[in-house]
C-alpha positions as CSV (number, residue, x, y, z in Angstrom):
1,X,-16.8,66.5,10.6
2,X,-19.6,69.2,11.0
3,X,-17.2,72.0,10.0
4,X,-16.2,70.1,6.8
5,X,-19.9,69.7,5.8
6,X,-20.5,73.5,6.2
7,X,-17.5,74.3,4.0
8,X,-18.9,72.0,1.3
9,X,-22.3,73.6,1.3
10,X,-20.7,77.1,0.9
11,X,-18.8,75.9,-2.1
12,X,-21.9,74.3,-3.6
13,X,-23.9,77.5,-3.1
14,X,-21.2,79.6,-4.7
15,X,-21.1,77.3,-7.7
16,X,-24.9,77.6,-8.2
17,X,-24.7,81.4,-8.1
18,X,-21.9,81.4,-10.6
19,X,-23.9,79.1,-12.9
20,X,-27.0,81.2,-12.7
21,X,-25.1,84.4,-13.4
22,X,-23.4,82.8,-16.4
23,X,-26.7,81.8,-17.8
24,X,-28.1,85.4,-17.6
25,X,-25.1,86.7,-19.4
26,X,-25.4,84.1,-22.1
27,X,-29.1,84.8,-22.6
28,X,-28.4,88.5,-22.9
29,X,-25.7,87.8,-25.5
30,X,-28.0,85.6,-27.5
31,X,-30.8,88.1,-27.4
32,X,-28.5,90.8,-28.6
33,X,-27.2,88.7,-31.4
34,X,-30.8,87.9,-32.4
35,X,-31.2,91.5,-33.5
36,X,-29.7,92.7,-36.8
37,X,-28.2,96.2,-37.4
38,X,-31.5,97.7,-38.6
39,X,-33.2,96.8,-35.3
40,X,-35.1,93.8,-36.7
41,X,-35.3,90.6,-34.7
42,X,-34.0,87.3,-35.9
43,X,-36.5,84.4,-36.3
44,X,-37.7,83.2,-32.9
45,X,-37.4,79.5,-33.8
46,X,-33.6,79.5,-33.8
47,X,-33.5,81.6,-30.6
48,X,-35.9,79.2,-28.7
49,X,-33.7,76.2,-29.7
50,X,-30.6,77.9,-28.3
51,X,-32.4,78.9,-25.0
52,X,-33.7,75.3,-24.6
53,X,-30.1,74.0,-25.1
54,X,-28.7,76.4,-22.5
55,X,-31.5,75.4,-20.1
56,X,-30.6,71.7,-20.6
57,X,-26.9,72.4,-19.9
58,X,-27.7,74.4,-16.8
59,X,-29.9,71.6,-15.4
60,X,-27.1,69.0,-16.1
61,X,-24.6,71.3,-14.3
62,X,-26.9,71.7,-11.4
63,X,-27.5,68.0,-11.2
64,X,-23.7,67.3,-11.2
65,X,-23.1,69.9,-8.5
66,X,-25.8,68.4,-6.4
67,X,-24.4,64.8,-6.8
68,X,-21.0,66.1,-5.8
69,X,-22.4,67.8,-2.7
70,X,-24.4,64.8,-1.7
71,X,-21.4,62.5,-2.1
72,X,-19.2,64.8,-0.1
73,X,-21.8,65.1,2.7
74,X,-21.9,61.3,3.2
75,X,-20.4,60.3,6.5
76,X,-17.1,58.4,6.2
77,X,-17.0,55.2,8.3
78,X,-13.7,54.9,10.0
79,X,-12.6,51.7,11.7
80,X,-13.2,51.9,15.4
81,X,-11.1,48.8,16.3
82,X,-7.8,47.5,15.0
83,X,-7.9,44.6,12.6
84,X,-7.9,41.2,14.2
85,X,-4.7,39.3,14.1
86,X,-4.8,35.5,13.8
87,X,-2.1,33.9,15.8
88,X,-0.8,30.5,14.6
89,X,0.9,28.2,17.0
90,X,3.4,25.8,15.5
91,X,3.8,22.6,17.5
92,X,7.1,21.0,16.9
93,X,7.2,17.3,17.6
94,X,10.6,15.7,18.1
95,X,10.5,12.0,17.9
96,X,13.4,10.4,19.8
97,X,14.2,6.9,19.0
98,X,15.0,4.6,21.9
99,X,18.5,3.2,21.7
100,X,18.4,-0.3,20.3
101,X,19.8,-2.9,22.7
102,X,22.9,-4.7,21.5
103,X,22.1,-8.2,20.4
104,X,24.3,-10.8,22.1
105,X,22.8,-14.0,20.8
106,X,22.0,-15.1,17.2
107,X,20.3,-18.2,15.8
108,X,20.9,-19.5,12.3
109,X,18.1,-21.8,11.2
110,X,19.0,-25.1,9.5
111,X,15.6,-26.5,8.9
112,X,14.3,-30.1,9.5
113,X,15.2,-33.5,8.3
114,X,14.4,-37.3,8.7
115,X,16.5,-40.3,7.9
116,X,17.0,-44.1,8.6
117,X,20.4,-45.7,8.1
118,X,22.0,-49.1,8.0
119,X,25.3,-50.0,9.7
120,X,25.2,-46.8,11.6
121,X,26.6,-44.7,8.7
122,X,26.3,-41.0,8.2
123,X,24.0,-39.6,5.4
124,X,23.5,-36.1,4.2
125,X,20.2,-34.2,4.7
126,X,18.8,-31.1,3.1
127,X,19.1,-29.1,6.2
128,X,22.0,-26.6,5.8
129,X,23.1,-22.9,6.0
130,X,25.8,-20.8,4.5
131,X,27.5,-17.9,6.4
132,X,30.8,-16.5,7.6
133,X,31.4,-16.6,11.3
134,X,33.7,-13.6,11.1
135,X,30.7,-11.4,10.3
136,X,29.4,-11.8,13.8
137,X,32.4,-10.0,15.4
138,X,33.8,-11.2,18.8
139,X,32.3,-14.6,19.3
140,X,32.2,-16.2,22.8
141,X,30.5,-19.5,22.0
142,X,29.0,-21.5,19.1
143,X,26.6,-24.4,19.6
144,X,24.6,-26.8,17.4
145,X,21.1,-27.3,18.7
146,X,18.6,-29.9,17.4
147,X,15.2,-31.2,18.5
148,X,15.3,-35.0,17.9
149,X,13.0,-38.0,18.3
150,X,13.3,-41.7,17.4
151,X,10.7,-44.5,17.8
152,X,13.5,-47.0,18.7
153,X,17.2,-46.9,19.3
154,X,19.3,-43.8,19.0
155,X,19.6,-41.0,16.5
156,X,22.7,-38.9,16.0
157,X,23.2,-35.6,14.1
158,X,26.2,-33.5,13.4
159,X,27.4,-30.5,11.3
160,X,29.4,-31.2,8.2
161,X,31.5,-28.4,6.5
162,X,30.6,-28.9,2.8
163,X,33.1,-26.2,1.7
164,X,36.1,-27.8,3.3
165,X,34.7,-31.4,3.2
166,X,35.1,-32.3,6.9
167,X,32.9,-32.7,9.9
168,X,32.9,-30.0,12.6
169,X,34.6,-31.4,15.7
170,X,32.4,-31.7,18.8
171,X,29.1,-31.0,16.9
172,X,27.7,-34.6,17.3
173,X,24.4,-34.8,19.3
174,X,22.9,-38.1,20.4
175,X,19.2,-38.4,21.1
176,X,17.2,-41.4,22.4
177,X,13.9,-39.9,23.2
178,X,10.7,-41.1,21.5
179,X,9.1,-37.7,21.9
180,X,10.8,-34.6,20.5
181,X,13.5,-33.2,22.8
182,X,15.9,-30.3,22.4
183,X,19.7,-31.1,22.6
184,X,22.7,-28.8,22.5
185,X,26.3,-29.6,21.5
186,X,29.4,-28.5,23.3
187,X,31.2,-25.3,22.2
188,X,32.3,-25.4,18.6
189,X,35.1,-23.7,16.7
190,X,34.0,-22.7,13.2
191,X,36.6,-21.7,10.5
192,X,36.6,-18.2,9.0
193,X,35.2,-17.4,5.6
194,X,32.0,-18.2,3.8
195,X,31.2,-21.8,4.5
196,X,28.2,-24.1,4.0
197,X,27.3,-26.2,7.0
198,X,25.0,-29.3,6.4
199,X,23.3,-31.6,8.9
200,X,24.2,-35.3,8.7
201,X,22.2,-38.0,10.4
202,X,22.5,-41.7,11.4
203,X,20.4,-44.2,13.3
204,X,21.4,-47.1,15.5
205,X,18.5,-49.3,14.1
206,X,16.8,-49.2,10.8
207,X,13.9,-46.9,11.8
208,X,13.0,-43.4,10.6
209,X,14.3,-40.8,13.0
210,X,13.4,-37.1,12.8
211,X,15.2,-33.9,13.4
212,X,12.2,-31.6,14.0
213,X,14.3,-28.4,13.9
214,X,18.0,-27.6,13.8
215,X,19.9,-24.3,14.3
216,X,23.3,-22.9,15.1
217,X,23.5,-20.7,18.2
218,X,26.1,-17.9,18.2
219,X,26.8,-16.1,21.5
220,X,28.9,-12.9,21.4
221,X,31.2,-11.6,24.1
């Protein structure tokens, strides 16, 4: 860097010398032109204006050369350290779903109902469900479950196939408890296809008996 500054100052000094020499030559030319052929001198007013213009131009050139020299002499700040690098860490999260356990047991709700009958005859209730047993795959066992209570005597419930108009064999449940109690039928065989199964009730005496809840249990192999 010091050798570069010395070279610039040499160039600047040389330019100043050349500018001064050029001004002297111009002044000599102007003074010579100011005299006519008979040796008389031209009016001094015009000559002074030209000299003033030349002096102004010389000052402008010297100022420009000085500015260039000053700018060139300024130290250049070089980076002392390498630019910082921002590192980004990408965290990949892999969510692994736990394998779902195979469901082996299903319950189809039927709802609740209440009834009282005479002559121990069956009556329809509003508790029912529609499904196709074939949709459950390999079935091991089917049961009808009901929670029953009767203030007196016995209450019976069964499943009735509304679609085929027949009762499901083995679905009858007999309850004689005054407090609600859960009962389960024996293993049932349901026909294939979309069927509607409705709960029917009857009582041994003319009292209002209740099925608090009813459902069909399906157990797979």
